[in-house]
N, C-alpha and C positions, 0 to 999 in steps of 0.2 A: 611654638607653644603647644604643649600637649593638653588634651582634655582628660582630666582625672575624674573618674566617677567613683563615688563611695556609696555602697549600699548599706544603709544603717546610720541612724543619727544618734547613737548612744555616745558614751564618753570616748570610746576608741575612735569611732569614725569622725566625730567632731574635732577631737584633738589632732587627728591626721590633717583635716581640712585647714585648721588654724595654722599648723606648722608649715604646710605646703605653701600657704599664702605668705607666711613670713619669709620663706626661703626662695620663692619663685613668683612668676607671673602666669603660671599655668591656669587654664580654665578649670574651675572646680564645680562639680555638681554633687549634691548629697540627695539620695533618694530614700524615703522612708514612708511606710504606710501606717506607722504608729501615731505620729503627731506632726503638727506643722513645724514645731520648733524643738530644739534640744532642751531637755529638762533633766533634773537630777533624779535618776531612778531610785537611788537610796532614800529619797525623801517621800516616796509614795505613801508610806505609812503615816507620815506627819500631815499629809493632806487629809487623809481619812480621819485622823484624830483631832483635826481642827487647829493644829499648831501652825499650819502654813496654808496658803492658797496655792492653786496650781501656778499662777503667774509668779509666785515667790520662788518657785523651784527652777525657774529658767535663769541660768547663770548670765545670759546675755540678753540685752533688749532686742526686740524684734527688728529694729533697724540695723543691728550689728551686721547681719548677713549681707545685705545689699551694699553697705559701706565697705565691706571687706571683699566684695566681689565673689561671694560664695552663693551659688544658685541652689535653692531648696525646691525639691519636687516631692509632693505628697502623692505617692503611687506605690503599687506593689509590683515588684519585679517577678514575673512568672517564669521566665526562662532566659538562659544566656547562651548565645552562640559564640563560643570562644574562638573559633576559626575566623569568623567575620568581625569579631570584637563588637558584637551587637547585643543590646538588651531589649527584651520584649516585656512590656508592662501590661497589667491587668486592664488598664484604660484603653489599650490598643496602641498606645504610643510606643515608638521604638527610639533607641538612643545609641549612638556610637561612642566608643571610648578608645583612648590610647593606652591608658593605665587604669586598671580596675582594682579597687580595694574592697574586699568582702569583710564587712564588720557586722555580721548577721546576728550576733548575740546568742542567747539561749532560749530554750523552750522548757516549760515545766514537764517533768517526767510523768508519763502514764504507762502503766504496766498491764494494760488489757483488762482492767477491772470491769465487770458488768455495770453499766450505768455511768461510766466515766465521761461520756459525752452528753449527758443530760444538761438541761438548763439548771442554773443554780449550782454548777460545779465549775471551779476555776482555780488557777494558781495565783501567784503574786509575783509577777515579773513585768508585765506591760501596763501601760496606761489603761488599756481596755480591761485588764484584770481588775484594776482599781475601780473602774466605772461599774463593772458587774457587781463587785462587792457592795458598792454604794447602792445600787439598784435593789439589791435583795435585803439590805439591812433594816429598813423600816418594818417594825413589828416582828422582827426575827426573834423567834423564841429560843433557838439554839443553833450553833454552828459546830460542825465536826471537822477537825483538821487531820488529814492523813499524812503523817511524816513529821519529822522533827527538824533538827538543824537550825540555822539562823533564820531561814524564811518562815519556817513553821512558828517559831516563837514570835516573830514580827506580826504574823497574821493573828495569832492568839492575843497579843497585846492590843492590836487594833480593835478586835471585837470586844475585848475586855474593857477598853476605854469607854465603850457605849453601854456597858453593863449587859452585854449579850452573853449568856452562858456559853462556855466553850468546852468541848471534849476533844482531847488530842489522842489519836491512835498512833503509837510509836512502837516499831517492831523491836527496837533495842531494849535490853534489860534495864538500862539507865540512860538518861538523856544524852545524846550525841557522844556516846562512849566509844565510837569508832574514831573520834578526833580528840576528845578530852581525856586526860588521865582519870582513873577511877574516883579519886577524891573530889575533883572539880565537877565531874559528871554528876556525882551524887548531890553536890551542893546546888547545882542548877535544877536538878530534878525536884529537890525539896523547895527551892525558891518558887518554882512554877506552881507547885501544890499550895504553898503558902499564900499565893495570890488568887486562890479559889478557882484555879483552872483544873478541870477534871482530866488529869494526866493518866492515861492507860498505857503502861509499859509492857513490852513483850507480846503485843497483839498486832494483827494485820487486818486490813480492810478485806472483806469478802465480797461485798456487793453494795452498790448504791441503788436503792429502790425508786421506782418511778411512781409518781402520784396519779398516773393515768393521762396526764396532759404533757408529758415530756419534761417534767421538772422533778428534781430530787426531793424526796420526802423523808428519807431515812437511810441509815447505813446498817449493814449486817457485819458484826465482828466475826471474823473467820474462825477463830479458835473456840468461841463460846456459842455462836449463833445468836447472840443478843442483838436485838434491833433497837437502834438509838434514833429517835425521831429528831429531825433537823430540817431547817429550811435552806441551809447552805452547806456545801462540802468543799473545803479547801484542800487542794492537792499540792503538798509541799515536800514530796519525797525526792527532793533534789531537782536539778536542772541538767540539761544536756545540750551540746552545740546544735544550733538550728541549721543543720546541713542536709537533712534527709532529702530535700528536693533537688540536691545536686549530686546524689550518689551515682546516677547513671551517666554523668558527664566524664570528661577526661581528667578531672581533678583527683589527686591522690588523697583519699579520705579514709581515716581510721575512725577514731571517736569524733575527731574534728577534722578540719582541713589542714593537712600536714604542711608545715612551713619550715624553711631553713633559718639560720641565724639572722638573715636579712629580711625575714618574714615573706619571702617569695614562695609561691606555691609551685606545683609541678608544671604549671602552664605559664609561659612567658608573659610578662607584663600584668600578671594577676597576683595580688597579695591578699593575705588574710590576717586579721588582727582581732584582739579581744576574745570574748568567750568562745567564738567559733574556731579559733586557731589551735592547732595541736603542734607543739614544738617537737621536731624530729630529734633534736639534741637537747637534753635537759641538764641543767646545772645541779650540783648536789643540793638536796633539800627542796628542790622545786618539782612540780608536777607538769606533765606534758600539756594538760588543759587546766587553766586557772581562771575561773569565772569571778574575778575580783576587780573592783573599780580601779585600783591604782595600777594594776598590770595592764588594763585596757588603755589607760592614759599613757603609760610608758611605751606600749606598742604603737600607739597613734603617733607619738613624736618620732619614734625610731623609723617607722615606715616612711614618714615624710622626708627624712634625711636621705633614705635610700632612693626614693623616687626622684628626688631633686639632685641626684648625682653626687651625694656625699655619703659614701658607704659607712654604715654604722651597724654593729652587731647588737642584737637585742640582749640586754643584760638586766634581769629583774633584781639582781643582788640578793641580799639575805632575806629569807622568808620572814614576813611579818603579817599580822592581820589584827583588826580590832572590830569589835561589835558590842552589842548590848543585849543582855537577857533580862528583859523587863527593867528592873532597877539595878542590875549588876553589870558594870562595864567589864569588858574582856579585852585583854591585850596578849599577844604572843609574839615573841621574837626568837628566831632560830629554831632549834630542834626540841620539840616537846611532843613526842609520840604518845599515843594512848597507852601503849605497853612499853615499859622501860626495857631497852635492850641490855645485853650483858656488858657492853662496853661503856655503859653510862650509869652514873649515880645521880640521885636526886636529893634536893633539900626542900622540904615542904613545910609551910606554916599556914594554919587556918585560924581565923579569929573566932572567939567563942560565940559571936552572934551568928556565925554561919554564912555571912555574905561577903567575906573578904578572905583572900588567900594569896600567897606568894610561893612560887615554885622556881627554883634555879636548878637546871640540869648541868652536870659537868662530867668530864671524861674520867672513866674509872682508872685509866693508866697514867694520863698526864695531868689530871686535875684541872685542865683548862675548861672554862665555862662554855656551854654549848647552846643553852636556851633559857628563856624566861617565860613564865606563864603567870598572868595576873588576873585576878577577879576582884572587882570592887576597889582596886587600888591602881593608880597610874604611875608608871615609870617612864622616864624620858627615853624616847626612841633612839636619839643619837648616842646617848650614853650606853645603852644596852647593846646597840649595834657595834659600837667601837670595841667594847669588851670582847664580844664574840669574834669579830674579825681580827682583832689583835691577839687572839688566843690567850686571853688573860687568865691566870690561875684563879680558882675559886676563892682562895684566901685573900688575894689582893682585891677581888671584887667585893667580898664581904667587908673588908676593912674600909673601903671607900663607898659603901652602898648608899650612903646618904646623898651622893652625887646624883643618883637616879631618881630621887624623890621629886615628885611633881608638885609644885606649889606647896612646899612644906609649911609656909606661914598660914595656910588655910586648912590643911588636913593633918590629922594626927599621923605620926611616924611609927612604923612597926619594925624598922630594920634591926633594932637591938634584939627583939624577940627571935628573929630569924638567925642572927649570929649566935644567940644562946643555944638554939637547937643544933647548929653545926658543931659548936664546942662539945655538946653532949654526945653527938653521934661519933665524932672523930677524936674525942678526948684531947681537945686543943684549948687554947686560951686566946683566940682571936679577939682583938679589941676594935670596936667601931670608932672611926675617927670622929672627932667633934666637928661642929660646923666651922669653927675657926681653922682647924686643920685641913678642912676640905676647900677652903676659899681659894688657895693657890691652884689646886688641881682643877677646880671648876672653871677657872679662867681659861683653861686650855680649850674648853668646848665653846667659848663665846666667840 
């Protein structure tokens, strides 16, 4: 019986522990300095907003771990001796392992800004980040958020929910335009402004000013020199793998810890999963490092099989993601680059109210569908994924587009408007199937 030690109790580490227990009788220890028990990191914002309590974000009851023979240790691993297979912890304790899983997660990016280490400055990744936000929120007159993306908008919504004025400094000319196509990026930019958030585009942080007691009091906008008074500065300019403390070891580290298809590192019996892992071989449409909840869960299950002698290659499948920009839901499936390449055409519709849009990308030569991008409208994951994987022609997709509609009995449908745009663009006469005509096709997905 081997002793499997997992550093990190996020979704990847905990999933690995659960699957190792399902597949074996190995001794399992999870070490984390963040929290006593696993919680849903994506729910941090809802704790702050009062929608949930911390205990509501724990997917498993506290007795679950003992019942499943998974030991939990709250400590900080300060160093690893890979030759001796020995961990040294901040408490002074040492621990031997037979198999080691590094599920170290991410850390908020800092780019050497003066004042970035002052009190009242933090990201939004850990439970400690949330606790710091909470500590500085009473009587807070303004918060400044540096950076955009999904984390930045979450933090803005959190402060906004307590009627705390928010200024966002975003270096891009339009919100998240390195990920979103121009039309969607502009929609989100406008939606943020419509929610009374002071969105400053095309600007950078110059400096965070000290109040004389080691706490942030204001920021300086680099381009204009403007000083913005604030009692909290949120750093949300992305995250990066939490691997800096291991760079002088024998691990092969690039941006993250490099792993093969079995999630093995360059050191025998050492594996890396989740945000800290960098895939040496990437599949089409995937990135070497993906700090996403569902990929962390998939890696956790995959590494468990490999440790338990059942070799499985990591396969994240088709790219997808979902999120929320304040009141606008976001879904993406397949290829939806920010700039349309020459071998791709696009079909785009936007509602007059400015908070709903549908985009379908398809191949310029073969006309097969390659990606879906949705704002304010839900399409069924399994339907969109099957169309892409089956290389379905765009006209077949449009004819059967009602299949993808999510809960059509509760939400208005806009598929016909999209079909009309395609017919105008391509001088065609594609007809959308009626619900009766779709009934037989829908049964295939059930």
